[in-house]
RODO-2510 file (C-alpha; in nm, 4 decimals, decimal comma):
residues 178
     n   res          X          Y          Z
     1     x    -6,4069     6,3276    -0,6797
     2     x    -6,1237     6,5637    -0,6284
     3     x    -5,9129     6,5544    -0,3221
     4     x    -5,8810     6,9376    -0,2008
     5     x    -6,0921     7,2433    -0,1488
     6     x    -6,2062     7,2826    -0,5142
     7     x    -6,4729     7,0476    -0,6530
     8     x    -6,5540     7,0295    -1,0290
     9     x    -6,9295     7,0803    -0,9941
    10     x    -6,8693     7,4034    -0,7636
    11     x    -6,5713     7,5764    -0,9119
    12     x    -6,6411     7,9117    -1,0701
    13     x    -6,3979     8,1372    -1,2618
    14     x    -6,4363     8,4338    -1,0361
    15     x    -6,4088     8,2364    -0,7100
    16     x    -6,0878     8,0521    -0,8205
    17     x    -5,7486     8,0920    -0,6896
    18     x    -5,6238     8,0898    -1,0567
    19     x    -5,8400     8,3788    -1,1359
    20     x    -5,6988     8,5878    -0,8448
    21     x    -5,3440     8,4972    -0,9056
    22     x    -5,3836     8,5998    -1,2671
    23     x    -5,5509     8,9112    -1,1881
    24     x    -5,2841     9,0094    -0,9298
    25     x    -5,0084     8,9408    -1,1657
    26     x    -5,2002     9,1724    -1,4389
    27     x    -5,2266     9,4445    -1,1884
    28     x    -4,8766     9,4340    -1,0754
    29     x    -4,7379     9,4003    -1,4499
    30     x    -4,9528     9,7142    -1,5467
    31     x    -4,8341     9,9136    -1,2548
    32     x    -4,4776     9,8173    -1,3211
    33     x    -4,5129     9,8844    -1,6972
    34     x    -4,6056    10,2407    -1,6121
    35     x    -4,3308    10,2920    -1,3620
    36     x    -4,0559    10,1822    -1,5940
    37     x    -4,1976    10,3277    -1,9082
    38     x    -3,9653    10,6525    -1,8578
    39     x    -3,6683    10,4125    -1,8841
    40     x    -3,7963    10,2674    -2,2174
    41     x    -3,8649     9,9305    -2,0591
    42     x    -4,1375     9,6816    -2,0040
    43     x    -4,1930     9,4454    -1,7029
    44     x    -4,0451     9,1518    -1,9016
    45     x    -3,7607     9,3534    -2,0156
    46     x    -3,6497     9,4570    -1,6514
    47     x    -3,6113     9,0826    -1,5840
    48     x    -3,3238     9,0568    -1,8605
    49     x    -3,1728     9,3911    -1,7274
    50     x    -3,1541     9,2498    -1,3557
    51     x    -3,0222     8,9083    -1,4408
    52     x    -2,7330     9,0642    -1,6493
    53     x    -2,6799     9,3334    -1,3797
    54     x    -2,6349     9,0765    -1,1045
    55     x    -2,4445     8,8336    -1,3171
    56     x    -2,7004     8,5462    -1,2986
    57     x    -2,7010     8,5145    -1,6717
    58     x    -2,4505     8,6363    -1,9485
    59     x    -2,5759     8,4577    -2,2503
    60     x    -2,9137     8,4296    -2,4188
    61     x    -2,9350     8,0613    -2,3436
    62     x    -2,8903     8,1325    -1,9617
    63     x    -3,1551     8,4098    -1,9850
    64     x    -3,4118     8,1739    -2,1585
    65     x    -3,3722     7,9115    -1,9217
    66     x    -3,3764     8,1674    -1,6136
    67     x    -3,7138     8,3398    -1,7485
    68     x    -3,8690     8,0360    -1,9003
    69     x    -3,8778     8,2016    -2,2492
    70     x    -3,8223     8,0132    -2,5803
    71     x    -3,5116     8,1060    -2,7830
    72     x    -3,7297     8,2895    -3,0214
    73     x    -3,9047     8,5138    -2,7888
    74     x    -3,5683     8,5870    -2,6158
    75     x    -3,3979     8,6859    -2,9444
    76     x    -3,6747     8,9176    -3,0099
    77     x    -3,6512     9,0753    -2,6626
    78     x    -3,2758     9,1229    -2,6980
    79     x    -3,2976     9,2677    -3,0375
    80     x    -3,5352     9,5399    -2,8790
    81     x    -3,3152     9,6011    -2,5777
    82     x    -3,0111     9,6082    -2,8118
    83     x    -3,1721     9,8694    -3,0456
    84     x    -3,2639    10,0793    -2,7223
    85     x    -2,9023    10,0760    -2,6444
    86     x    -2,9372     9,8844    -2,3161
    87     x    -2,7462     9,5810    -2,3978
    88     x    -2,4564     9,4745    -2,6203
    89     x    -2,3809     9,1429    -2,7814
    90     x    -2,0331     9,0020    -2,8546
    91     x    -1,8916     8,6839    -2,9405
    92     x    -1,7034     8,4791    -2,6822
    93     x    -1,3167     8,4745    -2,7557
    94     x    -1,3055     8,1167    -2,6216
    95     x    -1,6178     7,9725    -2,8325
    96     x    -1,7366     8,1921    -3,1163
    97     x    -2,0634     8,0068    -3,1157
    98     x    -2,1493     8,1546    -2,7821
    99     x    -2,2913     8,5066    -2,7760
   100     x    -2,2103     8,7055    -2,4635
   101     x    -2,4480     8,9565    -2,3272
   102     x    -2,3554     9,2854    -2,1206
   103     x    -2,5166     9,5792    -2,0249
   104     x    -2,4248     9,9088    -2,1936
   105     x    -2,3760    10,2287    -1,9664
   106     x    -2,7367    10,3269    -2,0274
   107     x    -2,8373     9,9536    -1,9148
   108     x    -2,6268     9,9960    -1,6124
   109     x    -2,8030    10,3226    -1,5444
   110     x    -3,1313    10,1445    -1,5845
   111     x    -3,0360     9,8732    -1,3559
   112     x    -2,9404    10,1067    -1,0854
   113     x    -3,2869    10,2661    -1,0757
   114     x    -3,4880     9,9406    -1,0785
   115     x    -3,4564     9,8404    -0,7228
   116     x    -3,6060    10,1752    -0,6075
   117     x    -3,8752    10,1601    -0,8745
   118     x    -3,9519     9,7932    -0,7772
   119     x    -3,9802     9,9109    -0,4090
   120     x    -4,2178    10,1874    -0,4831
   121     x    -4,4389     9,9786    -0,6951
   122     x    -4,4563     9,7046    -0,4365
   123     x    -4,5110     9,9367    -0,1740
   124     x    -4,8048    10,1123    -0,3441
   125     x    -4,9566     9,7703    -0,4302
   126     x    -4,9122     9,6524    -0,0595
   127     x    -5,0735     9,9737     0,0905
   128     x    -5,2774     9,8773     0,3831
   129     x    -5,1020     9,5449     0,4286
   130     x    -4,9232     9,5053     0,7698
   131     x    -4,5692     9,3435     0,7920
   132     x    -4,7513     9,0275     0,9258
   133     x    -4,9807     9,0198     0,6252
   134     x    -4,6907     9,0499     0,3862
   135     x    -4,5004     8,7756     0,5537
   136     x    -4,8186     8,5373     0,5613
   137     x    -4,8719     8,6216     0,1784
   138     x    -4,5222     8,5342     0,0946
   139     x    -4,5123     8,2233     0,3088
   140     x    -4,8413     8,0959     0,1455
   141     x    -4,7342     8,1683    -0,2093
   142     x    -4,4053     8,0019    -0,1391
   143     x    -4,5834     7,7077    -0,0421
   144     x    -4,8016     7,7090    -0,3383
   145     x    -4,5013     7,7584    -0,5663
   146     x    -4,3175     7,4696    -0,4085
   147     x    -4,6017     7,2457    -0,4783
   148     x    -4,5514     7,2885    -0,8535
   149     x    -4,1724     7,3203    -0,8836
   150     x    -3,9528     7,0045    -0,9266
   151     x    -3,6555     7,0154    -0,6995
   152     x    -3,3874     7,2416    -0,8210
   153     x    -3,6130     7,3444    -1,1168
   154     x    -3,7008     7,7004    -0,9681
   155     x    -3,6247     8,0405    -1,1427
   156     x    -3,4428     8,2332    -0,8487
   157     x    -3,3638     8,5862    -0,8568
   158     x    -3,0709     8,7451    -0,7098
   159     x    -2,9935     8,9795    -0,4304
   160     x    -2,7919     9,2943    -0,4094
   161     x    -2,4386     9,2138    -0,4477
   162     x    -2,5052     8,9461    -0,7073
   163     x    -2,6050     8,6689    -0,4674
   164     x    -2,8700     8,4376    -0,5849
   165     x    -3,1991     8,4091    -0,3848
   166     x    -3,3250     8,0899    -0,2753
   167     x    -3,4863     7,9117    -0,5700
   168     x    -3,8254     7,8999    -0,4094
   169     x    -3,8687     8,3012    -0,4132
   170     x    -3,7909     8,3265    -0,8032
   171     x    -4,0359     8,3993    -1,0615
   172     x    -4,0640     8,3312    -1,4306
   173     x    -4,2468     8,4765    -1,7327
   174     x    -4,3637     8,2911    -2,0191
   175     x    -4,5268     8,5615    -2,2429
   176     x    -4,3293     8,7575    -2,4955
   177     x    -4,2568     9,1201    -2,4050
   178     x    -4,4814     9,3929    -2,5425
***
């Protein structure tokens, strides 16, 4: 017998928390993809732009680690972003094996628009939620996430001004960008 609210004999796809979390993520990704399309970006690509803009990552390895991407997927995403003129790659002067990444002026322009786009997307998705509802949702999801994260192994984001958020509030993506 399983210890918890779900029992193997009575769990159903449409009533499971996993179903709702996946559905919620997919709805948010679809809305976000539509909102950033005019910038030539996808939801997964905005993670790269934001991590570079706040200084949380400066190399492909750091981005892969922060976003939980394998190196091949990250290379393909960086190829796309470089082709779009949003990022530039260069070799480190100290160690030529290290590839440094930076946003181009076009990438910086896109990064400056993303907080406003993100706020609009989230506000639309949270239509009808009270501040208390949002606080409860965040608190419950934070606890849910904490149950699955090893200490110090979270994927934290960054705040305005380049400060890192608490690790428990980060998110990760594991699928290749579209």
